[in-house]
C-alpha positions in Angstrom: -17.1 11.8 16.8 -14.6 9.4 15.3 -15.3 6.6 12.8 -12.8 3.8 12.2 -13.1 1.1 9.5 -12.7 -2.4 10.9 -12.7 -4.7 7.9 -14.0 -5.2 4.4 -13.4 -7.2 1.2 -15.2 -7.9 -2.0 -17.8 -10.7 -2.0 -16.3 -12.7 -4.9 -18.7 -15.7 -4.3 -21.7 -13.4 -5.0 -20.0 -12.2 -8.2 -19.2 -15.7 -9.4 -22.8 -16.9 -8.6 -24.2 -14.1 -10.7 -21.9 -14.8 -13.5 -23.1 -18.5 -13.5 -26.7 -17.2 -13.9 -25.8 -15.3 -17.0 -25.3 -11.8 -15.6 -22.8 -9.5 -17.3 -19.4 -8.9 -15.8 -19.7 -5.3 -14.8 -23.2 -5.7 -13.4 -21.9 -8.7 -11.4 -19.1 -6.6 -10.0 -21.2 -3.6 -9.0 -23.9 -5.9 -7.4 -21.3 -7.9 -5.5 -19.7 -4.7 -4.3 -23.0 -3.5 -2.9 -23.3 -6.7 -0.9 -19.8 -6.4 0.5 -20.0 -6.6 4.3 -18.3 -3.8 6.2 -17.9 -2.8 9.8 -17.0 0.4 11.6 -16.3 1.5 15.2 -17.6 4.9 16.2 -16.4 6.7 19.3 -17.2 10.0 21.0 -20.8 9.6 20.0 -23.3 11.9 21.6 -26.6 10.6 23.1 -28.8 12.2 20.3 -26.6 10.7 17.6 -26.6 7.3 19.2 -30.4 7.2 19.5 -30.8 8.4 15.9 -28.2 5.8 14.7 -30.1 2.9 16.4 -33.4 4.0 14.9 -32.0 4.7 11.4 -30.0 1.5 11.3 -33.1 -0.5 12.1 -34.9 1.0 9.1 -32.0 0.4 6.8 -31.4 -3.2 7.9 -28.0 -2.5 9.4 -26.6 -4.1 12.6 -25.6 -1.8 15.4 -24.3 -2.4 18.9 -23.9 0.6 21.2 -22.4 1.6 24.5 -22.4 4.8 26.5 -20.5 6.9 23.9 -19.6 4.4 21.2 -21.1 2.1 18.6 -20.2 -0.7 16.2 -22.0 -0.5 12.9 -22.0 -3.2 10.3 -23.9 -4.3 7.2 -23.8 -4.5 3.4 -22.1 -1.7 1.6 -25.2 -0.7 -0.4 -27.2 -0.2 2.9 -24.3 1.6 4.5 -24.2 3.9 1.5 -27.9 4.8 2.1 -26.8 6.0 5.6 -23.8 7.9 4.2 -25.9 10.8 2.8 -25.6 13.9 5.0 -28.3 15.6 3.0 -31.0 13.0 3.9 -29.7 11.7 7.3 -31.4 12.9 10.5 -29.8 16.1 11.8 -27.9 14.3 14.7 -26.3 11.9 12.2 -25.0 14.6 9.7 -21.4 14.3 10.9 -21.4 10.5 11.1 -23.0 10.2 7.6 -20.3 12.4 6.1 -17.5 10.4 7.8 -19.1 7.2 6.7 -19.2 8.4 3.1 -15.5 9.1 3.2 -14.7 5.7 4.8 -16.6 3.5 2.3 -14.3 1.6 -0.1 -13.7 3.3 -3.4 -13.7 1.4 -6.7 -10.4 -0.4 -7.2 -8.1 1.3 -9.8 -7.4 -0.9 -12.8 -4.1 0.8 -13.7 -1.2 2.6 -12.0 0.3 5.3 -14.2 4.1 5.8 -14.2 6.6 7.9 -16.1 7.1 5.0 -18.5 3.6 3.8 -19.0 0.8 2.1 -17.0 0.9 -1.0 -14.8 -2.1 -3.3 -14.9 -3.4 -4.2 -11.4 -5.6 -7.1 -12.3 -2.9 -9.5 -11.1 -0.2 -9.3 -8.4 2.7 -7.0 -9.2 6.0 -8.0 -7.7 8.6 -5.4 -6.9 12.1 -6.8 -6.4 14.3 -5.1 -3.8 17.8 -4.1 -4.9 19.6 -2.5 -2.0 22.9 -0.9 -3.1 23.8 -0.1 0.5 26.5 -1.4 2.8 24.2 -1.5 5.9 20.6 -2.6 5.0 19.2 -5.0 7.6 18.9 -8.0 5.3 21.3 -7.8 2.4 23.6 -4.8 3.1 26.9 -4.9 1.2 25.9 -7.7 -1.1 25.1 -5.6 -4.2 27.2 -2.5 -3.9 29.3 -3.4 -6.9 27.8 -2.7 -10.4 28.3 -6.3 -11.6 26.8 -7.7 -8.5 23.8 -5.3 -8.7 23.2 -6.2 -12.4 23.4 -10.0 -11.6 20.9 -9.6 -8.8 18.6 -7.5 -11.0 18.6 -10.2 -13.6 17.8 -12.8 -11.0 14.9 -10.8 -9.5 13.4 -10.4 -13.0 13.8 -14.1 -13.8 12.0 -15.0 -10.6 9.0 -12.8 -11.3 9.7 -9.2 -10.5 8.0 -6.7 -12.8 9.6 -3.7 -11.1 13.1 -3.2 -9.6 13.3 -1.0 -6.5 16.8 0.5 -6.2 17.7 2.0 -2.8 20.9 3.7 -1.7 20.0 4.6 1.9 19.2 2.1 4.6 16.2 2.8 6.9 17.1 0.1 9.5 16.9 1.3 13.2 19.8 3.6 13.9 20.9 3.9 10.3 23.2 6.9 9.5 21.6 9.3 7.0 23.5 9.3 3.7 24.7 12.5 2.1 23.0 13.4 -1.3 26.3 13.0 -3.2 26.9 9.5 -1.8 23.3 8.3 -2.5 23.5 9.6 -6.0 26.8 7.8 -6.6 25.2 4.5 -5.3 21.9 4.5 -7.3 22.4 6.5 -10.5 25.0 4.2 -12.1 23.0 1.1 -11.2 19.7 2.5 -12.6 21.5 3.6 -15.8 23.0 0.2 -16.3 19.7 -1.6 -15.6 17.8 0.5 -18.1 20.5 0.1 -20.7 20.9 -3.6 -20.4 17.4 -4.8 -20.0 15.8 -2.3 -22.4 18.2 -3.5 -25.1 17.5 -7.2 -24.3 13.8 -6.5 -24.4 13.7 -5.0 -27.9 13.4 -8.4 -29.5 10.1 -9.0 -27.8 8.7 -5.5 -28.5 9.0 -4.4 -24.9 10.5 -1.4 -23.1 12.0 -3.7 -20.5 11.4 -3.7 -16.7 10.4 -0.6 -14.8 12.8 0.8 -12.3 11.8 2.5 -9.0 14.1 4.6 -6.9 13.7 4.3 -3.2 14.6 7.7 -1.8 13.4 10.6 0.3 15.4 13.2 -1.5 14.2 15.3 -4.4 17.6 15.6 -6.0 18.1 11.9 -6.0 14.6 11.3 -7.4 15.3 13.9 -10.2 18.5 12.3 -11.2 17.0 8.8 -11.1 14.0 9.8 -13.2 16.3 11.5 -15.7 18.3 8.3 -16.0 15.3 6.2 -16.8 13.5 5.4 -13.5 9.7 5.4 -13.7 8.7 5.4 -10.1 9.7 7.1 -6.8 9.2 5.1 -3.6 9.3 7.6 -0.7 9.3 5.9 2.7 8.5 9.3 4.3 5.4 9.9 2.1 6.7 13.4 1.1 7.3 14.5 4.8 11.0 14.9 4.8 11.7 16.8 1.5 9.1 19.4 0.5 10.4 19.5 -3.0 10.0 15.8 -3.8 6.3 15.9 -4.7 6.9 18.7 -7.3 9.7 16.7 -8.9 7.5 13.6 -9.2 4.7 15.8 -10.7 6.9 17.5 -13.2 8.4 14.1 -14.4 5.0 12.3 -14.4 6.5 9.6 -12.1 4.5 6.9 -10.3 4.8 7.6 -6.6 4.6 5.2 -3.6 3.7 7.0 -0.4 4.6 4.8 2.6 3.3 5.4 6.1 6.1 6.2 8.6 6.9 8.6 11.4 10.2 10.3 12.4 13.4 10.5 10.4 15.2 8.0 8.2 17.3 7.0 11.3 14.3 6.5 13.6 11.3 5.5 11.5 11.9 1.8 11.8 12.2 2.0 15.6 9.4 1.6 18.0 9.6 5.0 19.5 6.7 6.2 17.3 4.5 3.1 17.8 1.7 5.0 19.7 -1.7 5.0 18.0 -4.4 6.2 20.5 -7.3 5.2 18.2 -5.6 2.0 17.0 -3.0 1.5 14.3 -5.4 1.1 11.5 -7.1 4.4 12.2 -3.8 6.1 12.6 -2.3 4.8 9.4 -5.6 5.5 7.5 -5.6 9.2 8.7 -1.9 9.8 8.0 -2.0 8.2 4.5 -4.9 10.4 3.7 -2.8 13.4 4.7 0.1 12.1 2.5 -2.3 11.8 -0.4 -3.4 15.4 0.2 0.3 16.5 0.2 0.9 14.8 -3.1 -2.1 16.3 -4.6 -1.1 19.8 -3.4 2.3 19.2 -5.1 0.6 18.4 -8.4 0.9 14.6 -8.4 -2.1 13.2 -10.2 -4.2 10.6 -8.2 -3.7 7.9 -10.8 0.1 8.0 -10.2 -0.2 7.4 -6.4 0.2 4.0 -4.6 -0.1 3.8 -0.8 1.9 1.5 1.5 0.9 1.1 5.1 4.5 0.7 6.2 4.6 -2.8 7.7 7.6 -2.9 10.1 8.1 0.8 10.3 7.3 2.1 13.8 4.8 -0.6 14.6 4.9 -3.4 17.2 4.5 -7.0 16.0 0.8 -6.9 17.2 0.2 -3.6 15.3 1.7 -5.1 12.1 -0.7 -8.1 12.3 -3.6 -5.7 12.9 -2.6 -3.8 9.8 -2.3 -6.9 7.7 -5.6 -8.2 9.1 -7.5 -4.9 8.4 -5.7 -3.9 5.2 -9.0 -3.8 3.3 -10.1 -0.8 5.2 -7.4 1.3 3.5 -9.2 0.7 0.2 -11.4 3.6 1.2 -8.5 5.9 0.3 -9.1 5.1 -3.3 -5.6 4.2 -4.4 -3.8 0.9 -5.1 -2.1 -0.7 -2.0 1.4 -1.9 -1.8 2.8 -4.0 1.0 6.4 -4.7 2.0 6.5 -7.4 4.7 9.7 -8.9 3.3 11.8 -10.4 6.0 10.5 -8.0 8.6 11.1 -8.4 12.3 7.5 -9.2 13.1 7.8 -12.3 10.8 10.9 -13.3 12.7 9.0 -13.1 16.0 6.1 -15.1 14.7 8.3 -17.9 13.1 11.4 -17.8 15.2 13.4 -17.6 11.9 16.5 -15.4 11.3 16.3 -12.8 8.6 17.7 -15.0 5.9 15.0 -17.6 6.5 11.9 -15.5 6.4 11.0 -15.7 2.7 8.3 -18.3 3.2 6.6 -16.2 5.9 6.9 -13.2 3.5 5.2 -15.1 0.8 2.3 -16.1 3.2 2.0 -12.4 4.2 1.7 -11.4 0.6 -1.0 -14.0 -0.2 -3.0 -12.7 2.8 -2.5 -9.1 1.7 -3.7 -9.9 -1.8 -7.0 -11.3 -0.4 -7.3 -8.2 1.8 -6.9 -5.8 -1.2 -3.2 -5.2 -1.8 -2.0 -5.4 -5.4 1.7 -4.6 -5.3 4.3 -6.6 -3.2 7.8 -5.4 -2.5 10.0 -8.5 -1.7 13.7 -9.6 -1.6 12.8 -13.0 -3.1 10.1 -12.9 -5.8 9.9 -16.7 -6.5 8.1 -17.8 -3.2 5.9 -14.8 -3.2 5.0 -15.4 -6.9 3.9 -18.9 -6.2 1.9 -18.0 -3.1 0.2 -15.1 -4.9 -0.7 -17.4 -7.8 -2.7 -19.5 -5.4 -4.2 -16.5 -3.7 -5.3 -15.0 -7.0 -6.8 -18.3 -8.1 -8.9 -18.4 -4.9 -9.8 -14.6 -5.1 -9.2 -13.2 -8.6 -9.9 -9.6 -7.6 
């Protein structure tokens, strides 16, 4: 039996209506969450389980549509939670009840803990991309010099970025892997200069300055970056490629971004891995759950983990849209969600725009992702995304 989330998002209108009638904030939130409408697809369902599901769903006020060995189940979160109790469910529904309990959305974390303090998630958090590579797909070679990198860092911060993501190895299709020594030489001086310049300039406003994230799959690069002042490690392999990276992050108390991908650095952005027998949402959900388990086994605390579905990495344009549309289903994993649609190929196919003209489409994607449940947004151009997210947050505050 397989259960796949189809959709789900908070019912903010219910919360606002309750607030208008004098209910307290926390009670409004929990009540609205209980009324959240969710839907699931169930496959490989046996006859006894199917018959029990129809009978039980009717008693609980849930909607169910069934076929020979499948079912679609939908209803308010509170009523689904009543089904998600293996200890009270009819014997044929024990497996389904346990799977449903795991798939129901968790409460949204309010903070993301990093090596240099917490990040509040009650508003969109913009992460500015600073590639110090000669071959990145969008801006390769533009910021390889220290002065150019610092000037770009200043612009990203001015335009709304709260975090600077420094990367020294391209993941574009066919990219050549970078030796450790070369990647260190690219990123460490830039991180050191950013921390020094912007921490000093922030002292007058009683701030520690912007947070720096290192984009790497290598434990030795992560260790050097964290020792230099980085607070976060963004691993596009979700701890698959370097078994020691999780332990470094745990030891240093770093914030960790685990991004869904398959294959090596050279192949993860190609389409050779874009096969998801149960659908892309189910595949990404399962593999991010595995990544979270890897991080936990390495000693990384849950409150330090952010998950990224890996838009544009080994997914067709249609699969990217399906992920963006169903992003809310990944909330069941219980960690904050980050998206990185910036200038990706699927946006170019949708709009017909070249790479350098995709920032408006990126901003629209970020706004849609906020509504679906994402809280962090990795972009090349923060200003358009900042404005789009301001509108999205005004319409759907949480």
